[in-house]
SERO-4910 file (N, C-alpha, C, O; in steps of 0.05 Angstrom, whole numbers):
BEGIN
 pado doro    nc1    nc2    nc3   cac1   cac2   cac3    cc1    cc2    cc3    oc1    oc2    oc3
  Met    A    680   -804    741    707   -810    749    718   -787    767    712   -764    764
  Thr    A    734   -795    787    746   -775    805    770   -762    792    779   -770    771
  Asn    A    779   -741    806    802   -727    795    827   -744    795    844   -741    777
  Glu    A    829   -761    815    852   -779    816    853   -798    792    873   -803    780
  Glu    A    829   -810    786    827   -828    763    833   -814    737    848   -825    720
  Asn    A    822   -790    734    828   -775    710    858   -769    708    869   -771    686
  Ser    A    870   -763    730    898   -757    730    915   -781    723    934   -779    708
  Ser    A    907   -805    733    922   -829    727    919   -837    697    939   -845    685
  Trp    A    895   -834    685    892   -840    657    908   -821    640    920   -828    620
  Gln    A    908   -795    648    923   -775    633    953   -781    634    967   -777    615
  Asn    A    963   -790    658    991   -797    660    998   -820    643   1020   -821    631
  Leu    A    979   -840    641    984   -864    624    986   -856    595   1003   -865    580
  Ile    A    968   -839    586    968   -830    558    993   -814    552   1006   -817    531
  Asp    A   1001   -798    571   1025   -782    567   1050   -800    565   1067   -795    548
  Arg    A   1051   -820    582   1074   -838    580   1075   -854    554   1096   -859    542
  Leu    A   1050   -862    544   1050   -876    518   1058   -858    495   1069   -867    475
  Asn    A   1054   -832    498   1060   -814    476   1088   -801    478   1095   -785    462
  Ile    A   1103   -809    498   1130   -798    501   1147   -806    477   1147   -829    469
  Lys    A   1160   -787    465   1175   -792    441   1203   -802    448   1217   -792    466
  Tyr    A   1211   -823    433   1238   -833    435   1251   -832    408   1239   -831    387
  Arg    A   1278   -832    409   1293   -830    385   1311   -855    382   1328   -861    399
  Leu    A   1306   -870    360   1322   -894    355   1343   -887    334   1337   -879    312
  Val    A   1368   -890    343   1391   -882    326   1408   -906    319   1415   -922    337
  Val    A   1415   -908    294   1434   -929    285   1460   -916    279   1462   -899    261
  Leu    A   1482   -924    294   1508   -912    292   1528   -932    280   1525   -956    282
  Asp    A   1548   -920    267   1571   -936    257   1588   -942    281   1597   -924    295
  Asp    A   1594   -968    285   1608   -976    309   1637   -966    309   1649   -963    331
  Ala    A   1648   -962    286   1676   -953    285   1678   -923    288   1695   -914    304
  Thr    A   1662   -908    274   1665   -879    274   1644   -865    291   1644   -841    295
  Leu    A   1624   -881    301   1601   -869    316   1586   -849    299   1574   -830    310
  Glu    A   1587   -852    273   1572   -834    255   1543   -843    255   1537   -867    253
  Glu    A   1525   -825    256   1495   -831    256   1487   -838    228   1491   -823    209
  Lys    A   1476   -861    225   1468   -871    198   1438   -867    194   1430   -854    174
  Val    A   1422   -877    212   1393   -874    210   1381   -868    238   1392   -877    258
  Ser    A   1360   -853    238   1346   -847    264   1316   -847    260   1306   -839    239
  Phe    A   1302   -856    280   1273   -857    279   1262   -846    305   1273   -849    326
  Lys    A   1239   -832    302   1225   -822    325   1202   -841    331   1185   -845    314
  Leu    A   1202   -852    355   1182   -872    363   1170   -864    389   1180   -848    405
  Ser    A   1146   -876    393   1133   -875    420   1121   -902    425   1119   -919    408
  Arg    A   1114   -905    450   1102   -932    457   1076   -937    443   1070   -959    435
  Met    A   1061   -915    438   1035   -918    426   1037   -928    397   1024   -948    390
  Asn    A   1054   -914    381   1056   -923    353   1070   -949    350   1067   -964    331
  Thr    A   1087   -956    370   1100   -983    369   1079  -1005    374   1079  -1025    359
  Tyr    A   1061  -1001    394   1041  -1021    398   1022  -1023    374   1013  -1045    367
  Met    A   1015  -1001    361    998  -1001    338   1011  -1015    315    998  -1031    301
  Ala    A   1037  -1010    310   1050  -1024    288   1052  -1054    293   1048  -1070    274
  Ile    A   1057  -1063    317   1058  -1091    323   1031  -1104    320   1028  -1126    309
  Ser    A   1009  -1090    329    982  -1101    326    974  -1104    297    963  -1125    289
  Ile    A    980  -1083    281    973  -1085    252    988  -1107    239    977  -1121    222
  Leu    A   1014  -1111    245   1029  -1133    234   1018  -1160    242   1017  -1179    225
  Ala    A   1009  -1163    267    998  -1188    276    972  -1194    261    968  -1217    252
  Val    A    954  -1174    258    929  -1178    243    934  -1185    214    921  -1203    203
  Phe    A    954  -1172    202    961  -1178    174    971  -1207    172    963  -1221    153
  Cys    A    987  -1216    190    997  -1244    189    975  -1264    192    974  -1285    178
  Val    A    955  -1258    210    932  -1276    214    915  -1278    188    908  -1300    180
  Leu    A    909  -1254    176    893  -1254    151    908  -1268    129    895  -1283    114
  Leu    A    934  -1263    127    949  -1277    106    948  -1307    109    946  -1322     89
  Thr    A    950  -1317    134    949  -1346    139    922  -1357    132    920  -1378    120
  Val    A    900  -1343    140    873  -1352    134    868  -1354    104    858  -1375     94
  Phe    A    875  -1333     89    871  -1333     60    888  -1355     46    880  -1367     27
  Thr    A    912  -1359     56    929  -1380     45    917  -1408     48    919  -1424     30
  Ile    A    905  -1413     71    893  -1439     76    867  -1443     60    862  -1464     50
  Ile    A    851  -1421     57    826  -1424     43    829  -1426     13    815  -1442      1
  Tyr    A    846  -1411      1    847  -1409    -28    871  -1424    -40    878  -1420    -63
  Thr    A    884  -1441    -25    906  -1457    -36    902  -1486    -28    885  -1491    -11
  Pro    A    916  -1505    -42    912  -1533    -34    921  -1541     -6    918  -1564      2
  Leu    A    932  -1522      9    940  -1528     36    916  -1536     54    919  -1550     74
  Lys    A    891  -1528     45    868  -1535     62    863  -1565     63    850  -1574     81
  Gln    A    873  -1580     43    870  -1609     43    886  -1623     66    880  -1645     73
  Tyr    A    905  -1609     77    921  -1620     99    910  -1614    126    921  -1623    146
  Ile    A    887  -1600    127    874  -1594    152    859  -1619    161    842  -1629    146
  Pro    A    862  -1629    185    848  -1653    195    818  -1648    195    809  -1627    205
  Gly    A    802  -1666    183    773  -1664    183    763  -1650    158    738  -1650    154
  Tyr    A    780  -1638    141    771  -1625    117    763  -1646     96    777  -1666     93
  Gln    A    740  -1641     82    731  -1660     62    721  -1644     38    704  -1627     41
  Asp    A    732  -1651     15    724  -1638    -10    696  -1646    -18    690  -1670    -17
  Val    A    679  -1627    -26    652  -1633    -34    651  -1650    -59    635  -1669    -61
  Ser    A    668  -1644    -78    669  -1660   -103    677  -1689    -97    667  -1707   -109
  Leu    A    696  -1692    -79    704  -1720    -71    681  -1735    -59    678  -1759    -65
  Arg    A    666  -1722    -41    643  -1736    -29    623  -1744    -50    611  -1765    -49
  Arg    A    618  -1726    -70    599  -1732    -91    609  -1756   -108    593  -1773   -115
  Asp    A    634  -1756   -114    645  -1778   -130    642  -1805   -115    636  -1825   -127
  Leu    A    648  -1804    -89    645  -1829    -73    617  -1838    -72    612  -1862    -74
  Met    A    597  -1820    -70    569  -1828    -70    561  -1839    -96    546  -1859    -97
  Glu    A    570  -1827   -118    563  -1838   -145    576  -1865   -149    563  -1883   -161
  Leu    A    600  -1869   -140    613  -1895   -143    598  -1916   -126    595  -1939   -135
  Asn    A    589  -1908   -102    575  -1927    -85    548  -1935    -99    541  -1958    -98
  Thr    A    534  -1915   -111    509  -1921   -124    513  -1940   -148    498  -1959   -153
  Gln    A    534  -1934   -164    540  -1951   -187    548  -1979   -179    539  -1999   -191
  Ser    A    563  -1982   -158    571  -2009   -148    546  -2025   -139    544  -2049   -144
  Asn    A    528  -2011   -124    504  -2025   -116    487  -2033   -140    476  -2056   -140
  Ala    A    485  -2016   -160    469  -2023   -184    482  -2047   -198    468  -2065   -208
  Leu    A    509  -2047   -200    522  -2070   -213    518  -2095   -197    514  -2117   -209
  Asn    A    519  -2094   -171    515  -2118   -155    487  -2129   -159    483  -2153   -162
  Met    A    467  -2111   -160    439  -2120   -165    437  -2132   -192    423  -2152   -196
  Gln    A    450  -2121   -213    449  -2132   -240    462  -2159   -241    452  -2178   -254
  Val    A    485  -2162   -228    499  -2188   -228    482  -2209   -214    480  -2232   -224
  Glu    A    470  -2202   -191    453  -2222   -177    429  -2229   -194    421  -2253   -195
  Ser    A    417  -2210   -208    393  -2216   -225    401  -2234   -248    387  -2253   -254
  Gln    A    424  -2229   -261    433  -2246   -283    440  -2274   -273    434  -2293   -287
  Ala    A    451  -2276   -248    458  -2302   -238    432  -2319   -233    432  -2343   -239
  Arg    A    412  -2305   -222    386  -2319   -218    374  -2328   -244    362  -2350   -247
  Tyr    A    376  -2310   -264    364  -2317   -290    379  -2341   -303    366  -2359   -313
  Ile    A    405  -2341   -301    421  -2363   -312    414  -2389   -298    411  -2410   -311
  Asp    A    411  -2388   -271    404  -2413   -256    376  -2422   -264    372  -2446   -269
  Ala    A    357  -2404   -267    330  -2412   -275    330  -2423   -303    317  -2443   -309
  Phe    A    345  -2411   -322    346  -2421   -349    360  -2448   -349    351  -2466   -365
  Arg    A    381  -2452   -333    394  -2478   -333    376  -2500   -323    375  -2522   -334
  Gln    A    360  -2494   -301    341  -2514   -291    320  -2521   -311    314  -2544   -316
  Met    A    309  -2499   -324    289  -2504   -345    300  -2520   -368    287  -2538   -378
  Phe    A    324  -2513   -377    336  -2526   -399    341  -2556   -393    336  -2573   -410
  Asn    A    351  -2562   -369    357  -2589   -362    331  -2606   -361    331  -2629   -368
  Ser    A    310  -2594   -351    284  -2609   -349    271  -2613   -376    259  -2633   -381
  Glu    A    274  -2592   -395    260  -2594   -420    276  -2610   -441    265  -2619   -461
  Thr    A    302  -2613   -436    319  -2627   -456    326  -2655   -446    348  -2665   -451
  Ser    A    309  -2667   -432    314  -2694   -422    313  -2714   -446    304  -2708   -468
  Ala    A    322  -2738   -440    323  -2758   -461    295  -2765   -471    291  -2772   -494
  Glu    A    275  -2764   -453    248  -2771   -460    236  -2750   -479    221  -2757   -497
  Leu    A    242  -2724   -474    231  -2703   -490    241  -2704   -519    225  -2701   -538
  Tyr    A    266  -2709   -523    277  -2710   -549    279  -2739   -561    289  -2743   -583
  Asn    A    270  -2758   -545    271  -2786   -553    300  -2794   -561    304  -2806   -582
  Glu    A    319  -2787   -545    347  -2793   -550    352  -2823   -547    341  -2835   -528
  Pro    A    367  -2835   -563    374  -2864   -560    392  -2867   -536    406  -2848   -527
  Ser    A    393  -2891   -526    411  -2897   -503    440  -2897   -513    446  -2899   -537
  Glu    A    458  -2894   -494    486  -2893   -500    496  -2919   -514    514  -2918   -530
  Ser    A    484  -2941   -506    493  -2967   -517    482  -2972   -545    492  -2989   -560
  Ala    A    461  -2957   -553    449  -2962   -579    467  -2951   -601    479  -2930   -599
  Glu    A    468  -2966   -623    484  -2958   -646    466  -2943   -666    444  -2952   -672
  Ile    A    475  -2921   -677    460  -2904   -695    468  -2911   -723    492  -2909   -731
  Asp    A    449  -2920   -739    454  -2928   -766    448  -2904   -784    425  -2897   -788
  Thr    A    469  -2892   -796    465  -2869   -814    471  -2875   -843    474  -2857   -859
  Ser    A    474  -2901   -849    483  -2908   -876    460  -2905   -896    465  -2897   -919
  Asn    A    435  -2910   -887    412  -2909   -906    395  -2885   -901    371  -2885   -908
  Lys    A    405  -2864   -888    389  -2840   -882    388  -2823   -906    408  -2819   -920
  Asp    A    363  -2812   -912    360  -2793   -934    354  -2765   -923    332  -2760   -913
  Tyr    A    375  -2748   -923    373  -2722   -911    362  -2701   -930    359  -2678   -922
  Ser    A    357  -2708   -955    347  -2688   -974    319  -2680   -969    310  -2659   -978
  Lys    A    303  -2696   -953    275  -2690   -948    271  -2674   -922    248  -2669   -914
  Ile    A    293  -2667   -909    290  -2652   -883    281  -2624   -889    294  -2610   -905
  Glu    A    260  -2616   -875    250  -2588   -878    261  -2571   -855    255  -2574   -832
  Leu    A    279  -2553   -863    292  -2536   -843    274  -2515   -831    278  -2506   -809
  Asp    A    253  -2507   -847    236  -2486   -837    215  -2496   -817    204  -2480   -802
  Ser    A    210  -2521   -816    191  -2532   -797    205  -2540   -771    228  -2548   -771
  Ile    A    190  -2539   -749    201  -2547   -723    182  -2567   -711    158  -2568   -718
  Ser    A    193  -2583   -693    177  -2603   -681    161  -2592   -658    165  -2569   -649
  Glu    A    142  -2607   -648    125  -2598   -627    140  -2594   -601    135  -2574   -587
  Asn    A    160  -2611   -596    176  -2608   -572    193  -2583   -574    197  -2569   -554
  Glu    A    204  -2577   -598    221  -2552   -600    203  -2528   -597    212  -2508   -586
  Ala    A    179  -2528   -607    161  -2506   -604    154  -2501   -574    153  -2478   -565
  Lys    A    150  -2522   -559    146  -2520   -530    170  -2508   -516    167  -2491   -499
  Leu    A    193  -2517   -524    218  -2506   -513    220  -2476   -518    227  -2461   -500
  Arg    A    215  -2468   -543    217  -2439   -549    196  -2423   -533    203  -2401   -523
  Gln    A    172  -2433   -531    152  -2419   -515    160  -2416   -486    156  -2396   -473
  Ser    A    172  -2438   -475    181  -2437   -447    203  -2417   -443    203  -2402   -423
  Val    A    222  -2415   -462    243  -2395   -460    232  -2367   -462    241  -2349   -447
  Glu    A    213  -2362   -480    202  -2336   -483    187  -2327   -457    188  -2304   -448
  Arg    A    172  -2346   -445    158  -2340   -420    178  -2333   -398    173  -2315   -382
  Glu    A    200  -2349   -397    219  -2344   -376    232  -2316   -378    235  -2302   -359
  Met    A    238  -2308   -403    250  -2282   -408    230  -2260   -402    237  -2239   -391
  Thr    A    205  -2264   -409    184  -2244   -403    180  -2240   -373    178  -2218   -364
  Tyr    A    178  -2263   -359    174  -2261   -330    198  -2250   -315    194  -2237   -295
  Thr    A    222  -2255   -326    245  -2244   -313    245  -2214   -314    254  -2201   -295
  Leu    A    236  -2202   -336    236  -2173   -340    213  -2160   -326    216  -2138   -314
  Ser    A    189  -2171   -326    166  -2157   -316    152  -2171   -292    134  -2160   -281
  Gly    A    162  -2195   -284    149  -2209   -262    127  -2227   -272    113  -2220   -291
  Ser    A    124  -2250   -259    104  -2270   -268     76  -2260   -261     73  -2244   -243
  Lys    A     57  -2271   -275     29  -2264   -269     21  -2272   -241      6  -2257   -228
  Asn    A     31  -2295   -232     24  -2303   -204     35  -2284   -184     21  -2278   -164
  Glu    A     59  -2274   -188     70  -2254   -170     54  -2228   -170     49  -2217   -148
  Lys    A     45  -2219   -194     29  -2195   -195      2  -2199   -181     -7  -2182   -167
  Asp    A    -10  -2223   -186    -35  -2228   -173    -32  -2229   -143    -50  -2220   -129
  Lys    A     -9  -2239   -134     -4  -2240   -105     -2  -2212    -93    -11  -2207    -71
  Leu    A     11  -2193   -108     12  -2166    -99    -15  -2152    -98    -20  -2137    -80
  Leu    A    -31  -2159   -118    -58  -2146   -120    -76  -2154    -96    -95  -2139    -90
  Lys    A    -70  -2177    -84    -86  -2186    -62    -80  -2169    -37    -97  -2169    -19
  Asn    A    -58  -2156    -36    -51  -2139    -13    -64  -2112    -15    -70  -2102    -37
  Tyr    A    -70  -2100      8    -81  -2073      9    -59  -2053     16    -46  -2056     37
  Phe    A    -56  -2033      0    -35  -2013      4    -48  -1986     10    -65  -1977     -4
  Thr    A    -38  -1974     31    -48  -1947     39    -34  -1926     22    -10  -1927     17
  Pro    A    -50  -1906     12    -37  -1884     -3    -17  -1870     14    -22  -1865     38
  Pro    A      7  -1863      3     27  -1850     19     20  -1822     28     30  -1811     48
  Met    A      2  -1809     13     -7  -1781     20    -30  -1773      2    -35  -1786    -19
  Glu    A    -45  -1753      9    -66  -1742     -8    -53  -1722    -27    -40  -1703    -19
  Gly    A    -58  -1726    -53    -47  -1708    -72    -54  -1716   -101    -73  -1731   -105
  Phe    A    -38  -1707   -119    -43  -1712   -148    -17  -1723   -161      5  -1717   -151
  Val    A    -21  -1738   -182      2  -1750   -196     13  -1729   -215     -1  -1720   -233
  Ser    A     39  -1721   -212     51  -1702   -229     68  -1715   -251     73  -1703   -272
  Gln    A     77  -1740   -247     92  -1754   -267     88  -1784   -262     92  -1794   -240
  Lys    A     81  -1799   -283     75  -1827   -280    100  -1844   -283    122  -1834   -289
  Phe    A     96  -1869   -277    117  -1890   -280    125  -1892   -309    108  -1897   -326
  Asp    A    150  -1889   -315    160  -1889   -343    188  -1902   -344    208  -1888   -344
  Pro    A    190  -1928   -343    216  -1942   -343    232  -1937   -368    257  -1939   -368
  Asp    A    219  -1931   -391    234  -1927   -416    252  -1902   -413    273  -1901   -426
  Asn    A    243  -1883   -398    258  -1858   -393    272  -1859   -366    279  -1838   -355
  Glu    A    276  -1882   -355    290  -1886   -329    276  -1872   -306    289  -1863   -287
  His    A    250  -1870   -308    234  -1859   -286    219  -1882   -274    197  -1889   -283
  Phe    A    231  -1895   -253    222  -1920   -242    202  -1916   -219    197  -1935   -204
  Gly    A    190  -1893   -217    172  -1888   -195    149  -1870   -203    144  -1866   -227
  Leu    A    135  -1860   -183    112  -1843   -186    116  -1817   -171    122  -1818   -147
  Asp    A    112  -1794   -184    115  -1769   -171     88  -1759   -162     69  -1758   -178
  Ile    A     86  -1753   -136     60  -1744   -124     64  -1717   -112     81  -1713    -95
  Gly    A     48  -1697   -121     48  -1670   -109     25  -1666    -90      5  -1681    -91
  Ser    A     27  -1645    -74      7  -1639    -54      5  -1609    -50     25  -1596    -48
  Pro    A    -20  -1598    -48    -23  -1570    -43    -17  -1563    -13    -15  -1540     -6
  Ile    A    -16  -1584      3    -12  -1580     32     18  -1577     38     33  -1596     32
  Lys    A     26  -1556     50     54  -1552     57     61  -1570     81     46  -1572    100
  Asp    A     85  -1581     81     94  -1599    102     75  -1622    107     70  -1630    130
  Ala    A     64  -1633     85     46  -1657     87     62  -1681     97     86  -1684     91
  Gln    A     48  -1699    111     60  -1723    121     61  -1744     99     42  -1748     84
  Val    A     84  -1759     98     87  -1782     81     84  -1807     98     97  -1810    118
  Met    A     65  -1825     89     58  -1848    104     67  -1874     91     70  -1875     67
  Ala    A     72  -1894    107     80  -1920     98     56  -1933     83     34  -1931     93
  Ile    A     61  -1946     61     39  -1958     45     31  -1985     57      9  -1995     51
  Ala    A     48  -1997     73     42  -2024     85     61  -2028    109     79  -2013    114
  Asp    A     55  -2050    124     72  -2056    146    100  -2064    136    103  -2076    115
  Gly    A    120  -2058    152    147  -2066    144    168  -2056    163    162  -2044    184
  Val    A    193  -2059    156    216  -2051    171    233  -2032    155    238  -2037    131
  Val    A    241  -2010    167    258  -1989    154    286  -2001    149    299  -2008    169
  Ile    A    294  -2002    124    321  -2012    117    339  -1990    108    363  -1995    106
  Met    A    329  -1966    104    345  -1943     96    333  -1917    105    309  -1913    101
  Ser    A    349  -1900    117    339  -1873    124    364  -1855    123    379  -1853    142
  Asp    A    368  -1843     99    393  -1829     95    389  -1806     76    367  -1802     66
  Trp    A    411  -1792     70    410  -1769     51    429  -1775     29    452  -1783     33
  Thr    A    420  -1769      4    437  -1772    -20    437  -1746    -35    419  -1730    -31
  Leu    A    457  -1742    -51    460  -1716    -66    438  -1713    -86    428  -1691    -90
  Asp    A    430  -1734   -100    410  -1732   -122    382  -1732   -111    365  -1716   -121
  Thr    A    375  -1749    -92    347  -1752    -83    342  -1742    -55    320  -1746    -45
  Gly    A    361  -1728    -43    356  -1716    -17    352  -1736      5    365  -1757      6
  His    A    333  -1730     23    327  -1748     45    309  -1772     35    287  -1767     24
  Val    A    319  -1796     38    306  -1820     27    301  -1839     50    318  -1842     68
  Ile    A    278  -1852     49    272  -1873     68    261  -1897     52    246  -1894     34
  Ala    A    270  -1922     59    261  -1946     46    251  -1966     66    261  -1967     89
  Ile    A    230  -1980     59    216  -1999     77    215  -2026     63    206  -2029     41
  Gln    A    224  -2047     78    221  -2075     68    195  -2086     78    189  -2088    102
  His    A    178  -2095     58    152  -2106     64    153  -2136     60    174  -2147     53
  Ser    A    131  -2149     64    129  -2178     58    128  -2183     28    126  -2164     12
  Asp    A    131  -2208     20    131  -2217     -8    154  -2204    -23    152  -2200    -48
  Asn    A    176  -2198    -10    200  -2187    -23    194  -2161    -38    202  -2157    -60
  Leu    A    178  -2144    -25    170  -2118    -36    184  -2096    -20    184  -2096      5
  Ile    A    196  -2077    -34    210  -2054    -22    197  -2028    -33    193  -2026    -57
  Ser    A    191  -2009    -15    181  -1983    -24    202  -1962    -16    213  -1962      5
  Phe    A    206  -1943    -35    225  -1920    -31    209  -1894    -32    191  -1891    -48
  Tyr    A    216  -1876    -13    203  -1850    -11    226  -1829    -12    242  -1827      6
  Lys    A    226  -1813    -34    249  -1795    -39    242  -1766    -39    218  -1759    -41
  His    A    262  -1748    -37    259  -1719    -37    245  -1708    -13    232  -1687    -14
  Asn    A    246  -1722     10    233  -1712     34    247  -1689     47    271  -1686     43
  Ala    A    232  -1673     62    245  -1651     77    260  -1662    100    281  -1652    107
  Val    A    249  -1683    113    262  -1696    136    249  -1724    139    225  -1728    133
  Thr    A    264  -1743    148    254  -1770    154    249  -1772    184    263  -1762    200
  Leu    A    227  -1787    190    218  -1790    218    225  -1816    230    220  -1820    254
  Lys    A    236  -1835    215    242  -1862    225    271  -1868    220    284  -1857    202
  Lys    A    281  -1887    236    309  -1895    234    310  -1924    224    290  -1939    224
  Ile    A    334  -1932    216    338  -1959    206    332  -1979    228    341  -1976    251
  Gly    A    316  -1999    221    308  -2020    241    281  -2015    254    271  -2033    267
  Asn    A    269  -1991    250    243  -1986    262    221  -2001    247    222  -2003    222
  Phe    A    203  -2013    262    180  -2027    250    157  -2006    246    150  -1992    265
  Val    A    145  -2005    223    124  -1987    218     99  -2001    208    102  -2022    196
  Lys    A     76  -1990    213     51  -2001    204     40  -1984    181     49  -1961    177
  Ala    A     22  -1995    166     10  -1980    144     -4  -1955    154    -20  -1957    173
  Gly    A      3  -1933    142     -9  -1907    150      8  -1891    171      1  -1869    177
  Asp    A     30  -1903    181     47  -1889    200     62  -1867    185     71  -1871    162
  Ala    A     65  -1843    197     80  -1822    185    110  -1829    187    121  -1834    208
  Ile    A    123  -1828    164    152  -1836    163    169  -1812    154    193  -1813    158
  Ala    A    157  -1792    142    173  -1769    132    154  -1745    127    130  -1747    130
  Ile    A    167  -1722    120    153  -1698    114    159  -1691     85    182  -1691     76
  Leu    A    138  -1683     70    141  -1676     42    161  -1654     39    161  -1634     54
  Gly    A    179  -1656     19    200  -1636     15    209  -1633    -13    195  -1642    -32
  Asn    A    231  -1620    -17    242  -1613    -43    273  -1615    -42    287  -1598    -53
  Thr    A    283  -1637    -30    312  -1640    -26    324  -1657    -48    310  -1674    -60
  Gly    A    349  -1652    -54    363  -1667    -75    365  -1650   -100    349  -1631   -105
  Glu    A    384  -1658   -117    388  -1644   -142    367  -1652   -164    361  -1635   -181
  Leu    A    356  -1676   -163    337  -1685   -184    309  -1679   -176    292  -1697   -175
  Thr    A    303  -1654   -170    276  -1645   -163    273  -1616   -172    292  -1600   -171
  Ser    A    248  -1609   -180    242  -1582   -188    220  -1570   -172    210  -1548   -179
  Gly    A    212  -1582   -151    190  -1572   -134    183  -1592   -113    190  -1616   -115
  Pro    A    168  -1584    -92    160  -1603    -71    143  -1625    -82    122  -1620    -94
  His    A    151  -1649    -78    136  -1673    -86    148  -1698    -74    170  -1697    -63
  Leu    A    133  -1720    -75    142  -1746    -65    148  -1764    -89    131  -1767   -107
  His    A    171  -1775    -90    178  -1795   -111    175  -1823    -98    192  -1830    -81
  Leu    A    155  -1838   -106    149  -1865    -94    157  -1886   -114    149  -1885   -138
  Glu    A    174  -1905   -104    181  -1928   -121    174  -1954   -107    176  -1956    -82
  Leu    A    165  -1973   -122    159  -2001   -112    176  -2020   -128    176  -2020   -153
  Trp    A    191  -2037   -113    208  -2057   -126    200  -2084   -115    201  -2089    -91
  His    A    192  -2102   -133    184  -2129   -126    203  -2149   -138    206  -2150   -163
  Asn    A    217  -2164   -121    237  -2182   -130    259  -2168   -147    268  -2178   -168
  Gln    A    266  -2144   -137    287  -2128   -150    279  -2118   -178    296  -2113   -195
  Ile    A    253  -2116   -184    242  -2106   -209    223  -2083   -203    205  -2087   -186
  Pro    A    226  -2060   -216    208  -2038   -210    180  -2043   -222    178  -2053   -244
  Val    A    160  -2037   -207    132  -2040   -216    117  -2013   -214    126  -1995   -199
  Asp    A     96  -2010   -228     80  -1985   -228     64  -1983   -203     46  -2001   -199
  Pro    A     68  -1963   -186     52  -1962   -161     22  -1958   -166      6  -1966   -150
  Leu    A     15  -1946   -189    -14  -1941   -195    -29  -1967   -199    -53  -1967   -197
  Asn    A    -15  -1989   -205    -28  -2015   -208    -37  -2027   -181    -54  -2045   -181
  Tyr    A    -26  -2016   -159    -31  -2029   -133    -42  -2009   -112    -53  -2016    -92
  Ile    A    -38  -1982   -118    -46  -1962    -98    -66  -1944   -110    -63  -1934   -133
  Ser    A    -88  -1939    -96   -109  -1921   -106   -104  -1894    -94   -106  -1890    -70
  Leu    A    -99  -1874   -112    -94  -1846   -104   -119  -1830   -109   -120  -1806   -104
***
């Protein structure tokens, strides 16, 4: 710097450090009440410190008080979790209601066909029933007729097939060839009694690819709090496969995939996981089935 520049800077500093005296006088008697020694420098410093203090006070007030809820775009994490849980519960209730409605319709159709007039040999409406000479003492309540036994067997089969799927449906699934979703080992098997409706598959390969087990269309590619990144594929024969806890999904909703196409990367996302693995679920006609019965790992 030149001497002139040094001189100008020195003059500026000197002007900032010039002392002033602020005096408060009584207007009537002109008596001095209070006086302060000030300079431009300490005045600027005091104003700057006060401004920083006001900004910090405002920030802390917004962060640690309910005022943050009035900020546009702010969303409480607990509120988001509650909404996701309510959405999951409502979807589960809708599926249960639809399943019960189908069961009731199937039972009504079966009951109407099995309880026809011919099956029970019911008399016509115009026929008169003579009960005057009937001897009811010989009726055996513990015995059932052949028609009633058939009806009971039919109801039991209907209830069994509703819960686990009919044998024809299972045979139809077995005729399909399913590609393994990845190379690995089974860490936890299908256990519907403990609400584990899928198969956990681990892999020693980091960032392993997760592949589609069959041709289909992606109907879900989203993130949930419990299962992390999830992708679901609609296949033929009303079969849906779910792939959960992925690190990232590679397909979007509406994409058509073929068997063996990479759809996600193995990960450890979501709260319901304790390590990198793939949680695979198969649902046939809205009923969970054991993937090991159809997929060779």
